[in-house]
TIZADO-658369 format. One record per residue (C-alpha): residue number from 0; residue in three letters; chain; z, y, x. Coordinates in steps of 0.001 Angstrom, whole numbers. Example, Ala and Ser with C-alpha at 12.3 -4.5 7.8 and 13.67 -1.06 7.14 Angstrom:
<recs>
0 Ala A 7800 -4500 12300
1 Ser A 7140 -1060 13670
</recs>
This chain:
<recs>
0 Met A -8003 -23365 -12704
1 Asn A -6110 -26121 -14450
2 Cys A -2492 -25142 -15184
3 Ile A 123 -27848 -15612
4 Ile A 3094 -26101 -17211
5 Arg A 6516 -27662 -17707
6 Gly A 9517 -26035 -19312
7 His A 13145 -26902 -18596
8 Asn A 15672 -25716 -21185
9 Leu A 12761 -23867 -22770
10 Gln A 9997 -24502 -25296
11 Val A 6639 -23413 -23812
12 Thr A 4909 -21478 -26586
13 Asp A 1155 -21044 -26870
14 Ala A 1515 -17320 -26164
15 Leu A 3469 -18012 -22966
16 Arg A 992 -20712 -21914
17 Asp A -1974 -18337 -22481
18 Phe A -209 -15562 -20554
19 Ile A 445 -17831 -17564
20 Glu A -3113 -19213 -17532
21 Arg A -4581 -15696 -17756
22 Lys A -2406 -14417 -14902
23 Leu A -3066 -17414 -12627
24 Ser A -6807 -17264 -13275
25 Lys A -6839 -14013 -11251
26 Leu A -6251 -16135 -8133
27 Glu A -9539 -18024 -8621
28 Arg A -11503 -15180 -7064
29 Tyr A -10063 -16009 -3642
30 Phe A -11599 -19480 -3549
31 Asp A -15112 -20843 -3935
32 Asn A -14507 -24090 -5782
33 Ser A -12001 -23295 -8516
34 Ala A -12902 -26251 -10757
35 Lys A -10681 -28668 -8822
36 Ile A -7732 -26321 -8364
37 Glu A -4527 -27207 -10185
38 Ala A -1471 -25007 -10526
39 Tyr A 1876 -26664 -11167
40 Val A 4139 -24270 -13049
41 Ser A 7797 -24944 -13736
42 Leu A 9675 -22657 -16127
43 Asn A 13456 -22803 -16233
44 Val A 16107 -20881 -18161
45 Leu A 19668 -20818 -16819
46 Lys A 22049 -18532 -18714
47 Asp A 20262 -15147 -18700
48 Glu A 18019 -15956 -15731
49 His A 14362 -16924 -16202
50 Lys A 12955 -18782 -13204
51 Val A 9272 -19478 -12556
52 Glu A 8087 -21789 -9766
53 Val A 4375 -22185 -9013
54 Thr A 2807 -24612 -6558
55 Ile A -943 -24552 -5931
56 Pro A -2382 -27130 -3525
57 Phe A -5657 -25639 -2313
58 Pro A -7868 -27656 38
59 Gly A -6126 -27433 3405
60 Leu A -3400 -25095 2117
61 Leu A -321 -25350 -81
62 Val A 792 -22102 -1711
63 Arg A 4206 -21945 -3368
64 Ala A 6314 -19176 -4830
65 Glu A 9269 -18750 -7123
66 Glu A 10797 -15752 -8864
67 Leu A 13866 -15103 -10965
68 Ser A 14415 -12274 -13463
69 Glu A 15850 -11534 -16895
70 Asp A 12463 -11917 -18650
71 Met A 10077 -14882 -18388
72 Tyr A 6958 -12696 -18581
73 Ala A 8291 -10451 -15793
74 Ser A 9031 -13536 -13679
75 Val A 5447 -14739 -14164
76 Asp A 4097 -11332 -13118
77 Leu A 6289 -11304 -10001
78 Val A 5373 -14831 -8954
79 Val A 1635 -14167 -9364
80 Glu A 1942 -11029 -7212
81 Lys A 3766 -13035 -4542
82 Leu A 1108 -15787 -4620
83 Glu A -1680 -13231 -4347
84 Arg A -24 -11620 -1308
85 Gln A 357 -15021 355
86 Ile A -3277 -15985 -264
87 Arg A -4578 -12607 958
88 Lys A -2422 -12863 4075
89 Tyr A -3696 -16364 4778
90 Lys A -7357 -15419 4260
91 Thr A -6964 -12332 6480
92 Arg A -5470 -14391 9292
93 Val A -8127 -17085 9008
94 Asn A -10897 -14478 9146
95 Arg A -9274 -12662 12061
96 Arg A -8770 -15893 13984
97 Ser A -12383 -16977 13475
98 Arg A -13587 -13704 15033
99 Gln A -11531 -14089 18179
100 Asp A -13452 -15062 21254
101 Ala A -12886 -18367 23040
102 Gly A -11454 -16614 26121
103 Phe A -8320 -15556 24296
104 Arg A -7781 -19085 22981
105 Asn A -8120 -20546 26473
106 Ile A -5554 -18075 27854
107 His A -3160 -18972 25026
108 Lys A -3692 -22691 25668
109 Glu A -2969 -22282 29418
110 Asn A 191 -20305 28711
111 Ala A 1387 -22949 26274
112 Ser A 825 -25769 28768
113 Asn A 2737 -23942 31551
114 Arg A 5968 -23642 29529
115 Asn A 8974 -25647 30617
116 Thr A 10469 -27457 27647
117 Pro A 14022 -28794 27853
118 Val A 14607 -32466 27135
119 Ala A 17342 -33276 24624
120 Thr A 19612 -36250 25281
121 Val A 21991 -38041 22936
122 Asp A 25146 -39800 24065
123 Glu A 25763 -43188 22481
124 Glu A 29368 -42177 21768
125 Asp A 28235 -39308 19510
126 Glu A 26108 -41504 17234
127 Thr A 27154 -41605 13590
128 Asp A 25610 -43305 10592
129 Tyr A 23461 -40919 8584
130 Glu A 22172 -41701 5148
131 Ile A 18535 -40809 4456
132 Val A 18453 -39360 954
133 Arg A 14778 -38440 752
134 Thr A 11590 -39493 2494
135 Lys A 8402 -37422 2452
136 Arg A 4976 -38626 3485
137 Phe A 1991 -36368 4072
138 Asn A -1250 -36188 6004
139 Leu A -1135 -34260 9257
140 Lys A -4066 -31872 9218
141 Pro A -5388 -30846 12645
142 Met A -4783 -27111 13119
143 Asp A -3809 -24623 15771
144 Thr A -311 -23214 16226
145 Glu A -1050 -19919 14462
146 Glu A -2229 -21711 11311
147 Ala A 849 -23980 11396
148 Ile A 3137 -20934 11566
149 Leu A 1296 -19429 8619
150 Gln A 1665 -22670 6637
151 Met A 5400 -22709 7420
152 Glu A 5756 -19127 6174
153 Leu A 3716 -19791 3039
154 Leu A 5849 -22803 2158
155 Gly A 9069 -20928 2891
156 His A 10344 -23714 5149
157 Asn A 12205 -23491 8447
158 Phe A 9840 -25901 10197
159 Phe A 6345 -27365 9905
160 Val A 4964 -30601 11384
161 Tyr A 1249 -30687 12237
162 Thr A -1361 -32223 14515
163 Asn A -2423 -29824 17263
164 Ala A -6225 -29511 17071
165 Asp A -6506 -28924 20839
166 Thr A -4319 -31801 22090
167 Asn A -4527 -34111 19048
168 Lys A -734 -34669 19302
169 Val A 1996 -34072 16738
170 Asn A 3759 -30706 17174
171 Val A 6507 -28891 15284
172 Val A 6904 -25157 14785
173 Tyr A 10295 -23931 13615
174 Arg A 12125 -20720 12732
175 Arg A 14882 -19924 15226
176 Lys A 18209 -18332 14301
177 Asp A 17065 -15072 15925
178 Gly A 14085 -14964 13516
179 Lys A 11468 -15861 16130
180 Val A 9332 -18998 16082
181 Gly A 9759 -22005 18378
182 Leu A 7285 -24772 19230
183 Ile A 8079 -28406 19985
184 Glu A 5293 -30345 21670
185 Pro A 5317 -33742 23379
186 Glu A 4799 -34059 27135
</recs>
């Protein structure tokens, strides 16, 4: 695993760099081809808080975690534990989903197509000028709804845009205020 480590308000020492590389190398066992894997590590010190952010783009999966504590080494330990939990959870779900029979998937697909989805309308009087402050571009990987929900959880976002593998259309899963997950799909 190739670690790209950046420090903000902090000098990254060789001992700290070796510690981070040793800890992150434990994650290599979860993936077959670890030669191409890169981990982007950002270390930040604000007052007495030591923050570690790690982003690892695996093939078909983006894993990200951040932790904050009073000690940089403790923050690294905590973030590696969080990453390991996320990866194990993802691999468990992928394995479980691959063992499911096609009958269950067909039932789920029929239930999803029978839902009534409300149509949102916008009045011209309510339009205001909004400034776009950031634009993101990314490839939409074909996946099913369960995998999209997992990706959303792993990224820690409130929504996730993806291409539905069954319909080949763009869908959005999102976290509702009640904590449940919603799905937006085109008609």
